[in-house]
C-alpha positions as CSV (number, residue, x, y, z in Angstrom):
1,M,46.2,56.9,-39.3
2,R,43.7,57.1,-36.5
3,T,40.1,56.1,-37.0
4,P,37.9,59.0,-36.2
5,H,35.4,58.7,-33.4
6,P,31.8,58.0,-34.4
7,T,30.9,61.6,-33.2
8,A,33.4,63.2,-35.6
9,K,32.2,61.0,-38.3
10,L,28.5,61.7,-37.9
11,I,29.4,65.5,-37.8
12,A,31.4,65.2,-40.9
13,D,28.8,63.3,-42.6
14,R,26.1,65.5,-41.9
15,V,28.1,68.7,-42.8
16,R,28.8,67.3,-46.2
17,D,25.2,66.2,-46.7
18,L,24.0,69.5,-45.8
19,S,26.5,71.4,-48.0
20,H,24.2,72.2,-50.7
21,R,21.8,73.9,-48.3
22,K,23.8,75.6,-45.7
23,T,27.7,76.5,-45.2
24,Q,29.7,75.2,-42.3
25,A,29.7,78.7,-40.9
26,E,25.8,78.7,-40.7
27,I,25.7,75.4,-39.0
28,A,28.3,76.6,-36.5
29,S,26.1,79.8,-36.0
30,E,22.9,77.7,-35.4
31,A,24.6,75.6,-33.1
32,G,25.8,78.6,-31.1
33,F,29.5,78.4,-31.9
34,A,31.1,82.0,-32.3
35,N,33.7,80.5,-34.6
36,A,33.1,78.4,-37.8
37,N,36.3,76.6,-37.2
38,M,34.7,74.8,-34.4
39,M,32.9,72.7,-37.1
40,T,36.3,71.8,-38.5
41,F,37.7,70.8,-35.1
42,L,34.3,68.6,-34.5
43,K,34.6,66.9,-37.8
44,N,38.3,66.1,-37.4
45,G,37.8,64.8,-33.9
46,R,40.3,67.5,-32.5
47,N,37.6,69.0,-30.0
48,K,35.0,67.0,-28.4
49,V,31.3,67.9,-28.7
50,P,30.5,70.3,-25.8
51,L,27.6,68.7,-23.9
52,D,25.8,71.7,-23.5
53,R,25.7,72.4,-27.3
54,V,24.2,68.9,-28.1
55,P,20.6,70.1,-28.5
56,S,21.4,73.1,-30.7
57,L,24.0,71.1,-32.7
58,A,21.6,68.3,-33.1
59,K,19.0,70.8,-34.8
60,A,21.5,72.4,-36.9
61,L,22.8,69.0,-38.4
62,G,19.3,67.5,-38.4
63,V,20.0,64.4,-36.3
64,D,18.4,63.0,-33.3
65,P,19.4,64.7,-30.0
66,A,19.4,61.6,-28.0
67,M,21.7,59.8,-30.6
68,L,24.0,62.8,-30.6
69,L,24.0,62.9,-26.7
70,R,25.0,59.2,-26.7
71,L,27.8,59.8,-29.0
72,A,29.1,62.9,-27.3
73,L,28.8,61.3,-23.9
74,D,30.8,58.5,-25.2
75,Q,33.4,60.7,-26.6
76,A,33.5,62.6,-23.4
77,V,33.4,60.2,-20.7
78,G,33.2,56.6,-22.0
79,A,30.1,54.7,-23.2
80,K,29.2,52.8,-20.1
81,T,30.0,55.2,-17.3
82,P,27.2,55.5,-14.7
83,V,26.8,59.1,-15.7
84,A,26.5,58.6,-19.1
85,E,23.9,56.0,-18.7
86,S,21.9,57.7,-16.1
87,T,22.0,61.0,-18.1
88,L,20.8,59.3,-21.4
89,S,18.2,57.5,-19.3
90,M,16.8,60.8,-17.9
91,W,16.9,62.4,-21.3
92,R,14.8,59.5,-22.8
93,R,12.2,59.8,-20.0
94,G,11.8,63.5,-20.7
95,R,13.7,64.7,-17.5
96,V,15.8,67.0,-19.6
97,H,16.1,69.5,-17.0
98,V,17.7,66.9,-14.5
99,A,20.0,65.6,-17.2
100,R,21.0,69.3,-18.1
101,R,21.8,70.0,-14.3
102,M,23.9,66.8,-14.2
103,L,25.9,67.7,-17.4
104,S,26.2,71.4,-16.2
105,A,28.2,72.8,-13.5
106,D,25.8,75.6,-13.3
107,P,23.8,75.3,-10.2
108,S,21.3,78.0,-11.5
109,A,20.1,75.7,-14.5
110,P,16.4,75.6,-14.8
111,R,14.5,73.4,-12.2
112,G,11.1,73.4,-13.9
113,R,9.4,70.1,-14.8
114,N,9.1,70.7,-18.4
115,T,12.0,73.0,-19.0
116,A,13.0,73.1,-22.7
117,L,16.6,72.8,-23.6
């Protein structure tokens, strides 16, 4: 049996910890997923965390967004790639608008200095 990625383990643990307060469907909805089954896929490691959902998923799970971003980047592209390291560095320095553009293929992503995610 394959060991789950730390991202999948974190999500599974948090969903379990929150089960007395919210359903998996409520967490999925808060994170912006149309289908509650996406949470099952994320918990099992079947799907990777979409990087554009990190802020809303972190909020829904009650975890640090930077930690979830690091895990999601590791899951998506590997822990020590230049993109992962520079994106996380910008995130930490509060330059989330730049990090967001790096993670998004959408050239119309907000360009303001203090743009909230």
